[in-house]
C-alpha positions as a printed NumPy array, in Angstrom:
array([[ -9.212, -34.634,  38.457],
       [-10.521, -33.121,  41.792],
       [-14.108, -33.17 ,  42.914],
       [-16.42 , -30.684,  43.726],
       [-16.033, -31.515,  47.368],
       [-12.469, -31.557,  47.11 ],
       [-12.616, -27.975,  45.148],
       [-14.899, -26.522,  47.977],
       [-12.383, -28.215,  50.45 ],
       [ -9.475, -26.154,  48.466],
       [-11.489, -23.03 ,  48.896],
       [-12.055, -23.005,  52.664],
       [ -8.767, -23.685,  53.274],
       [ -7.559, -20.722,  51.097],
       [ -9.908, -19.024,  53.337],
       [ -8.659, -20.363,  56.474],
       [ -5.226, -19.356,  55.487],
       [ -6.33 , -16.015,  54.456],
       [ -7.971, -15.247,  58.122],
       [ -4.912, -16.073,  59.669],
       [ -3.223, -13.249,  58.211],
       [ -6.24 , -10.901,  58.122],
       [ -6.717, -11.097,  61.76 ],
       [ -3.756,  -8.702,  61.683],
       [ -5.681,  -5.903,  60.926],
       [ -6.221,  -3.753,  57.534],
       [ -3.152,  -1.626,  58.671],
       [ -0.829,  -4.652,  58.658],
       [ -2.253,  -5.704,  55.229],
       [ -1.829,  -1.975,  53.798],
       [  1.706,  -2.201,  55.183],
       [  3.25 ,  -5.484,  54.785],
       [  3.822,  -6.625,  51.232],
       [  4.235, -10.071,  52.296],
       [  0.229, -10.072,  54.032],
       [ -0.743,  -8.653,  50.375],
       [  0.964, -11.48 ,  48.505],
       [ -0.411, -14.043,  50.662],
       [ -3.772, -12.897,  50.578],
       [ -4.043, -12.246,  47.134],
       [ -2.679, -15.817,  46.478],
       [ -5.379, -17.431,  48.196],
       [ -8.053, -15.292,  47.006],
       [ -6.506, -16.358,  43.609],
       [ -6.948, -19.751,  44.646],
       [-10.424, -19.482,  45.55 ],
       [-11.193, -18.184,  42.273],
       [ -9.535, -20.854,  40.157],
       [-11.628, -23.585,  42.414],
       [-14.383, -21.926,  41.947],
       [-13.716, -21.634,  38.03 ],
       [-13.344, -25.404,  37.954],
       [-16.384, -26.329,  39.363],
       [-17.907, -25.418,  36.135],
       [-21.094, -23.875,  35.091],
       [-23.441, -27.035,  36.018],
       [-22.252, -26.826,  39.636],
       [-22.661, -22.916,  39.475],
       [-26.069, -23.138,  38.21 ],
       [-27.043, -25.612,  40.984],
       [-26.103, -23.397,  43.946],
       [-26.95 , -19.754,  42.579],
       [-26.828, -18.167,  45.777],
       [-22.805, -17.912,  45.293],
       [-21.812, -15.102,  43.258],
       [-19.496, -17.323,  40.995],
       [-19.028, -14.941,  38.275],
       [-17.826, -12.181,  40.582],
       [-15.372, -14.762,  42.362],
       [-13.765, -16.155,  38.89 ],
       [-13.706, -12.354,  37.944],
       [-11.667, -11.092,  41.028],
       [ -9.169, -14.128,  40.277],
       [ -8.731, -12.735,  36.773],
       [ -8.258,  -9.516,  38.359],
       [ -5.803, -10.452,  40.653],
       [ -3.649, -12.677,  37.888],
       [ -4.12 , -10.362,  34.857],
       [ -3.816,  -7.09 ,  36.188],
       [ -1.406,  -7.556,  39.315],
       [  0.393,  -3.99 ,  38.929],
       [ -3.37 ,  -2.77 ,  38.855],
       [ -4.664,  -4.165,  42.139],
       [ -6.697,  -2.118,  44.062],
       [ -5.751,  -3.12 ,  47.832],
       [ -8.456,  -1.153,  49.569],
       [-10.866,  -3.576,  47.054],
       [ -8.961,  -6.822,  47.926],
       [ -9.54 ,  -5.736,  51.949],
       [-13.241,  -4.775,  51.387],
       [-13.49 ,  -8.498,  49.856],
       [-11.683, -10.524,  52.587],
       [-13.896,  -8.188,  55.307],
       [-17.131,  -7.96 ,  53.511],
       [-17.224, -11.144,  51.362],
       [-15.214, -14.111,  52.824],
       [-17.199, -14.55 ,  56.119],
       [-20.498, -14.987,  54.134],
       [-18.736, -16.987,  51.326],
       [-16.912, -19.381,  54.246],
       [-20.455, -19.795,  56.006],
       [-22.247, -20.91 ,  52.393],
       [-19.635, -23.457,  51.024],
       [-19.542, -24.967,  54.678],
       [-23.294, -25.839,  54.294],
       [-22.472, -27.004,  50.616],
       [-20.56 , -29.178,  51.993],
       [-22.626, -30.507,  54.917],
       [-25.218, -31.202,  51.852],
       [-22.858, -32.76 ,  49.615],
       [-21.443, -35.294,  52.095],
       [-24.555, -36.221,  53.811],
       [-25.297, -39.848,  53.744]])
């Protein structure tokens, strides 16, 4: 079973992988199905890791929108053919930078001696 620290690292790794292709911009994302699938897949991983952290962990870090992260994962997995690419891109641009900073701060706190 993965620890919360490992799951948070998984989330950071998924964000880094999204950033690798998001750096090509919105136009490339909207025009390239492989980039879309790559980014959506890694958003799913972020949501899965967030869900598996559990309610007690979520309660300890209420500044993170855990419910929205998990809900997005559920939409991406279960409503695949109804995915709004504009909303996915908005999430990448608007939400991931803050989430990355918040997770980085949590890891520093959790890993402190």
